C-alpha positions in Angstrom: -190.7 196.6 124.9 -189.3 200.4 125.7 -191.4 200.6 129.1 -190.0 197.0 129.9 -186.6 198.3 129.1 -185.9 195.9 126.3 -182.6 196.4 124.4 -180.9 193.9 122.3 -177.3 193.4 121.2 -178.1 192.1 117.9 -176.1 193.8 115.4 -178.2 194.6 112.2 -176.8 195.0 109.1 -179.2 195.6 106.3 -178.1 193.5 103.1 -177.7 196.9 101.3 -177.1 199.6 103.1 -177.2 202.4 100.4 -179.9 203.3 98.0 -179.0 202.8 94.5 -181.7 204.0 91.8 -180.8 201.3 89.3 -181.2 198.6 92.0 -184.0 199.6 93.2 -185.5 200.0 89.8 -184.6 196.1 89.4 -185.7 195.3 93.1 -189.1 197.2 92.1 -189.6 195.2 88.8 -188.7 191.7 90.4 -191.2 192.3 93.3 -193.8 193.6 91.0 -193.3 190.6 88.9 -193.7 188.3 92.1 -197.1 190.2 92.7 -198.3 189.5 88.9 -197.5 185.9 89.0 -199.5 185.4 92.4 -202.2 187.4 91.1 -202.4 185.4 87.9 -202.6 182.1 90.1 -205.4 184.0 92.2 -203.5 183.8 95.4 -205.2 186.3 98.1 -203.4 189.3 98.8 -200.9 188.9 96.0 -199.8 192.3 95.6 -198.5 192.1 99.4 -197.5 188.4 99.4 -195.6 188.4 96.3 -193.2 191.3 96.9 -192.6 190.0 100.2 -191.7 186.6 99.1 -189.7 187.8 96.1 -188.0 190.3 98.3 -187.2 187.6 100.7 -185.9 185.0 98.2 -183.6 187.8 96.5 -182.0 188.9 100.0 -181.7 185.1 101.2 -179.9 184.4 97.6 -177.4 187.0 98.7 -178.4 189.7 96.2 -178.4 193.3 97.5 -179.2 195.6 94.6 -180.5 198.4 96.8 -182.0 199.5 100.3 -185.1 201.3 100.2 -184.7 205.1 100.8 -185.4 206.6 104.1 -188.0 209.0 102.9 -189.6 206.2 101.2 -190.0 204.3 104.4 -191.2 207.1 106.4 -193.6 208.1 103.5 -195.1 204.6 103.6 -195.2 204.6 107.5 -197.2 208.1 107.2 -199.8 207.0 104.7 -200.5 203.6 106.4 -201.2 205.7 109.5 -203.5 208.1 107.6 -205.3 205.1 106.0 -205.9 203.5 109.2 -206.6 206.7 111.0 -209.2 207.9 108.1 -211.3 204.9 109.0 -212.2 206.1 112.7 -213.8 209.4 112.9 -214.4 210.7 116.8 -218.2 209.8 116.4 -217.2 206.0 116.4 -215.3 206.5 119.6 -217.9 208.2 121.4 -220.9 205.6 119.9 -219.0 202.2 120.8 -217.5 202.7 124.2 -218.3 198.8 125.1 -216.8 197.7 121.7 -213.7 199.7 122.6 -213.4 198.3 126.2 -213.6 194.8 124.6 -211.3 195.8 122.0 -208.7 196.7 124.8 -209.3 193.8 127.0 -209.0 191.4 124.3 -205.6 193.3 123.3 -204.1 193.2 126.7 -204.9 189.5 126.8 -203.3 188.7 123.4 -200.4 190.7 124.1 -199.9 188.6 127.7 -200.6 185.4 125.7 -198.0 186.1 123.0 -195.3 187.1 125.9 -196.0 183.8 127.8 -195.5 182.2 124.3 -192.7 184.1 123.4 -190.7 183.4 126.8 -191.4 179.8 126.3 -190.0 179.9 122.8 -187.2 181.6 123.7 -186.4 178.8 126.5 -187.2 176.0 123.9 -185.0 177.6 121.3 -182.2 179.7 122.8 -183.6 183.1 121.2 -183.4 186.0 123.2 -186.4 186.5 125.6 -187.2 190.1 124.1 -186.6 189.1 120.5 -188.8 186.0 120.7 -191.8 187.9 122.5 -191.5 190.8 119.7 -191.7 188.0 117.2 -194.8 186.7 118.5 -196.5 189.7 119.4 -199.5 190.7 117.2 -199.0 193.5 115.1 -197.9 194.8 111.5 -194.8 193.7 109.7 -193.3 196.7 109.3 -193.9 198.2 112.5 -192.4 195.1 114.5 -189.5 195.1 112.1 -188.9 198.8 113.0 -189.2 198.2 116.7 -186.8 195.0 116.6 -184.3 197.3 114.5 -184.4 200.3 117.0 -184.2 198.1 120.0 -181.8 195.6 118.4 -183.8 192.7 118.6 -183.0 190.2 116.2 -184.8 192.3 113.0 -184.4 189.7 110.7 -185.7 186.9 113.2 -189.0 189.1 114.0 -189.7 190.0 110.2 -189.6 186.2 109.2 -191.9 185.4 111.9 -194.3 188.2 111.4 -194.0 187.8 107.4 -194.7 183.8 107.8 -197.6 184.4 110.3 -199.1 187.0 107.7 -198.5 184.4 104.7 -200.3 181.5 106.6 -203.1 183.7 107.7 -203.9 185.0 104.3 -203.4 181.5 102.6 -205.3 179.4 105.1 -208.1 181.3 106.2 -210.1 180.9 102.8 -209.5 177.3 103.0 -210.7 177.0 106.4 -213.7 179.4 106.0 -214.9 176.9 102.9 -214.4 173.9 105.0 -216.5 175.0 108.0 -219.1 176.2 105.5 -219.1 172.8 103.8 -219.3 171.2 107.1 -222.4 173.5 108.2 -224.3 172.7 105.2 -223.5 169.0 105.5 -224.7 169.1 109.0 -227.8 170.8 108.0 -228.8 168.3 105.3 
């Protein structure tokens, strides 16, 4: 997006701009409660979806108890990077060049498809083209939200798109897998 020169004009104003320790404790307890409820209901990935849904509902209801302190956000991004990086040793990259080439090609194809879909979505909905493309681009919720915020490209819209995509994938993939398995068993019988 930066190479493309995308720069929006969407003013981003977070619901809560100041860190408040007491408000953050309430927010943490509420989102932890959301995770516990979904875990009790055996919802897949409950400890990600529960806080995400709870925080979204709280914010949409107009409550702004606290923002997340910048050092916490930075530490979270660092820990995500470390967790991802620790799974890939240099030997992996030397041992699987064809696999990595296929992944690179598929990534480029996914990016092109999402850019085409995002451009179509922008035309159909009236969203800014760069915002719609970023909203439909594969990536993590946090990374895409930060990118949208920095480039002023409708951070709330991008965050909602990626949050819904993640929730749908997590909630639908297990059901889809069981349905395909059931169909395969029936066809063999």
